N, C-alpha and C positions, 0 to 999 in steps of 0.2 A: 118286809119285802117278800114277795111270793116267788116260788120257783117256777121257771118255765120248764114244763115237763115234756120229755121225749121218752116214750115207753119203748125201751130197747130190748127187752127180754124176749127170748124165744119161747113162745107159749108151749110148744110141744115138749121141749126139753124140761121146762118148768113142771109140766104135768108128770113127766117121767120121774123127775127128782122127788116130787111130792111137795105139798104145800109147806110142810114143816121144814124142809131143807132149802127151798127156794127163797132167797133173800131179795129184798127191795132196797137198793142203795140210792143215795143222792150224792152227786159229785159237783163240785164247784168248777166251772169252766171260765175261760176268759169271756168278755162280754160280746166281742164281735170278731170277724175276720178269720184268718187261717187257724189261729189258736182254738177258737170256738169250734170250728168245723172238725179239726183233728180230734179234739176232746170227745165230741159227739160220735165221730166215726169209730174211734178205737174203743170207746166204751161199748158201742153197739157190737163190735166184734167179740169182745170179752163176754158180753151178755149172751150172744148166740152160742158161744163155746160152752158156757157154764149153765145156762138155763135160768140165771138170775135176771133181775130187772134193774135197769139203771135210769134214774131220773136226772135231768140236767138242771142245775141251779145256775142261772145266769147272773154274773157278778157285775158290779159297777165298772166303769172303764178306768177309773183312777185307782192306782195301787194304795194310795192313802185311804180312800173310801173303802176298799176291800178289807184292809186291816181293821179299820174301825168297825165294820160289820162283823168280822170274825170275833172281835173282842166283845161286842154286844151279845152275840150268840153264846159265846163261851161263859160269859158272866152269868147267863141264865142256865148254863149246863144243858143247852139245847141239843137234842138228838136229830135236828133237822138236816144236818150235813154229816155224811159219813167220810167222804174223801175230799180233801182240800188241795187245791193248786196254790202253793205258797211261794212267796219271793224268797230268794236265797238269804235275805237278811232277817227272816222271821222265825226260824227255829228257836233261837234264844228268846225272842219276844213271846212266843206262844208255848214255851216248853211245858208249862203246867197243864196243858190241855190236849197234848198230842200223844198218841199211842206209841209205845216202844215197838219198833218193827223188827228188832233182832230175832224174836222168836219165830217170825214168819219169813224172813229173807233167805234163809238157807245159805248165807254167805254171798249172796248175789252182789252185795255192795262192793266186794273186792274187785269187780270188773270196772268200777267207775274211778274217776280221778280221786286220789286220796284226799286232796285238799277240800273237795266238795263234800265227801263223806265226813271228814273231820268237822266241817262247817255244820253239817246236819246232825252231828252227835253232841249231845249236851248232857253233862253229868253221867257219861257212860251209856246213855240211851240213844238209839238210832231213831230219831224223830221224823225223818223224812228220807225218801229215796229220790235220787236225781231225776229230773224230767228233761231239762235241756240246760246247756251251759251258754254263757254269754260273756263277752268282753268287749269293751269299747274299741272301735276300729276307725281308721281314717279312710273315707271313700274319696276318690278323686276322678276327674275327667281325664282319661288317658289321651284323648284326642286333643284336648286343649293344652295339656302339658307339652305334647309334641309340637303343637302349633307355635307355642311361645318358647320353645327350646329349653324346657325345664325338666327336672327330675323329681320323683316323689320326695317330699321334704324329710329331712332327718330331724330338724329342730322346729320348735314353734316359730322361731324367728324366720326360718326358711319358709315355713308355710305361709306366714303373714305376708312376706315379700312376694311370694309366688301368687297368692290370692289377689294382692293389689295389682300386680302386673296383668294378670288375666282379666280381672274386673275392669280395669281401665281400658284395656284393649277391646273387650267385648262391648262395653258401653260406647266407646268411640265408633264402633262398627254398627251401632244402632240398637243394641239390646239395653235399653235404658234402665231396666230393672234387674240386670244381672248382678249377682252377689259373689263375693270371693269365698265366703265361708258361712255355713249354717251349722247350728248345734242346738243343744237343749239348754235354753237360758231362762225358762220359766221357773218360778219359785216352787219347786217340788222335788221329789226324790231323784229325778233325772239330773237335776242341777247338782245335787250332792255327788253323784257319780262323776260328772264333769269336773267339779271342783277338786275332788279327791285325785283325779288324774292329773290335773294341772299342778297341784301341790306336790304330789309324789314325783312328777317329772322333773322337778327342781330339787329333789332329794329331801323333801319335807314329809312330815307326818301329822295327822290329826291327833292320834294317840299313839303312844309307844306300846311295845308288846306287853307291858305290865299294866296298861290302862291309864298311865299318867298322861295328862293333857300336855301336848307338845306343839300345839298349832300356832302359837304366837312366835313365829320364826321368820328369818329373812326369806326363806323359800316360799312361805305362804304369802308374804307381802309381794314378792316378785311375781308369783303366779296370778294373784288377784289384779295387780296392776296390768299385767299382760292381757288378761281377759277383759278388763275394763276398756282397753284400747280398741276392741273389736266392734261393738255395736255402733252403728253410724259411720263406720269406716269400711272394713272389709266384710262386715255383717250388717244386715238391716237392723234398724232400731227395734223393729218388731220381734227380733230374736229373743228379747226379754220375756216374750210370751210363748215361745216355741217349746213344744214337747217333741217326742220322737217323730210322730207322724207329720207334724208341721214342717220339720226340717226335711224329712224325706220327700214331702210333696214339692218343695221348692227344688231340691236337687234332681228328683226324678223327672220333673218337667223341663229340665235343661237350663235352670236359672241360677246354678251355683257351680263353682269350680271344685270346692272341697266341702265335705260333710263329716261330722262326727256322729256315728250312730252304731247300733248293734248289728251283728251279722245278718239278721233276718232281712235287712234292706237289700242284700245282694240279689236274692232270687226275684224280688219284686222289681228291681231295676232292670232285669232281663226279660220281663214280660213283653208280649207283643205290642202292647199299648204304651210302653215306656219310651219317652223321648231320648233316653240315654242308653238304650239297649246296645250292647256290644262296645260301649265307650267307657265303661267304669272299671277302675282299678281299686284295689284294696291294699292298705299298708298298715303296719303298726302305728299307733298314735305317736306324734313327734316327742322327742326328748326336750327337756328344758335346756337352757344354754350350758356351756362349760361341761361339768361332770354330770349332767342330768341323765335321766334314764327314760326308756320307753315305759310308760305306765298305763295300764288298762284296768279299769274297774271291773272286778269280777261280778258278773250278773248271772241270771238264770232263774229257773223256777223248779220247784220240787213237788213231789206228791207226798201227802201226809194223811193220816187217819185220825179223826177226832176221837179223843178218849171217851166221849159220850155216845159213840156209835153203838147201836144195838146189834150190829152184825160185824164185829171187828175182824173175824177171820175172812169173810168174803171181801170186806173192804181192803184188807191187806193184800189179798190175792189180786184184786183189781189193780192196786198200786204196783205190784210186781210185774204185772202184764204191761202196764203203761210205761214202765221204766225199762223194759226188756230190750235186748240188743235188736231184735226183729223190728220193733216199733221205732226205735231210735234211728236205725239205718234208713227205714222208709221215709221218715220225716226229714232226714238230712238230704237224701237224694231228691225228693220231690219239692221240699219247701225251704231248704238251706238252714234248717235248725241245727245248731251245733250239738253234736252228741256229747254225752258226759263220759264216754268210754274211750280211753286212749287208743284201743285197737281199731276203732272206726276211722281214725285219722290216717290210717294206712290202707283203708279199704279202697280198692280201685273204682268201685261204683260211686262211692261218696266223693272221691277226688275228681272223677270225670264230671260229675254234676256241679262241683264246687271247687274249682282249682285253688281258690284262696285258702281253703282249709288245710292245705299243705303247710302253710305258715301259721295256722291257728294253734297248733299243738303247743309251740313254745310260748305264744301269747297267753294261752290259758294256764299253762304251768306256772308262769310268772305273773299272773294277774294279781292286782292289789285288792284284797278283800275289804269291804267296808267294816267299820268297827262295831259289828252287830253282836257277835257271839260274846265278846268281852263286856259289852254294855247291857246285854239282855233286854229286859222290858223297857229300859230307858233309851234304847236306840232311836225310836221315832223322834224323841225330843232332841237327841244329838244331831240327827240328820236335819231336822227343821232348823236348828241353830246354824248348821253349816250352809244350807241353801239360802237362808235369809242373809247371812253375812256376804256370800258371793253376789247375791242379787242386789244388795245395797250398794256394793262397790260398782258393779256394772251399770247400775241405773244412776250413778252419780250422787247417791244419798250419803255416801261415806267414803272416806279415804281408805286405802288398803291397810295402812298402819292402824287406824282406829278400829277398823272392822276385825282385824286379827286380834287386837287387844281385847275387844268386847267379846269375841267368840271364845277366847281363852277363859275369860271370867264366867261366861254363861255355861261352858262345859264343866268347869269346876263346880259351879253352883248345882248343876244337874247331878254331878257325881256325888257330892256331899260325903266325901271321904272314901267311899267304895261304890263300885257299880253294883 
């Protein structure tokens, strides 16, 4: 796969620095959209400040494909990439190939959420700096809840009942394709996040803190049965092929009452061309019934440096710039990206642009991490087993009981005694 090159260095500064000091770096950015544009813009700013040159390596759109590409490059000890944009679940997977950033950070990691820094620290090495944080959220139509005399739901049962009431009412009024709820039901990492939230909301776990497989539980069965009741009912059957953007497209076009998605969807819902501009509310994801809890999967992306980079010092400096307070604040204000610094959740400019972030602090502090650090390089197999089990139940290929039992066996097989 060839890099898409954007030559961002400041030629005058580079000449001043001298050829021996001016480095040429390649950074992996998201494939399209705001993520890509931000990566390009802020890399250009750093290049202009330092006199270095930055080339942009455009990645596949699927996180699964990105990880596969990274692994191929690392297996060859390729120096083609210097700075990597990595998922929150990858530090443990890629630990043998990432540079320890502690010698370069000057303690900057202390400004970020401790849980994210802990996630990025493997065997005492700081393998990544936080880029942006994420946690699953429930988006809803404020106008429709008011129209039907409803409140934001506390439990999944409340959500399903409200979704049914609104869906029936809107369809009766002529909106034949209106849906009650849209989410990420495709068999991929996004479904693992949803499934983890459902299971956790009923008090269950996939693995315990020691790494023991605990997924075959009443909580898992109850959660999967609940999710299986949605497609073809309050959700379209096609939700089994929905990723984040598919769900957002339906919701933002005014065709759904509720949506599970990441916070990035907020600013897009407020665009001038959005059918739901000014009509969207955001709340924590519902609890499971009884003694359940609000559970949001911890998401987000990190900046890391390849151990095979020929310019580790410059690459680490770029990472520190991209993860800095200045850049995180600007992205929060302009694009609703969740900062990874607690202080920015009290910043008046950030809150003016994103009122929902006032409630995001507690959501992020209590977010449920995926079992990636404890499973390390085996996490991709663990996640695939989880999303396949959930998809099998929702698509009617398996009962919740059988799926939970098979998932338990599969995870123990992957574990083979120790992770």
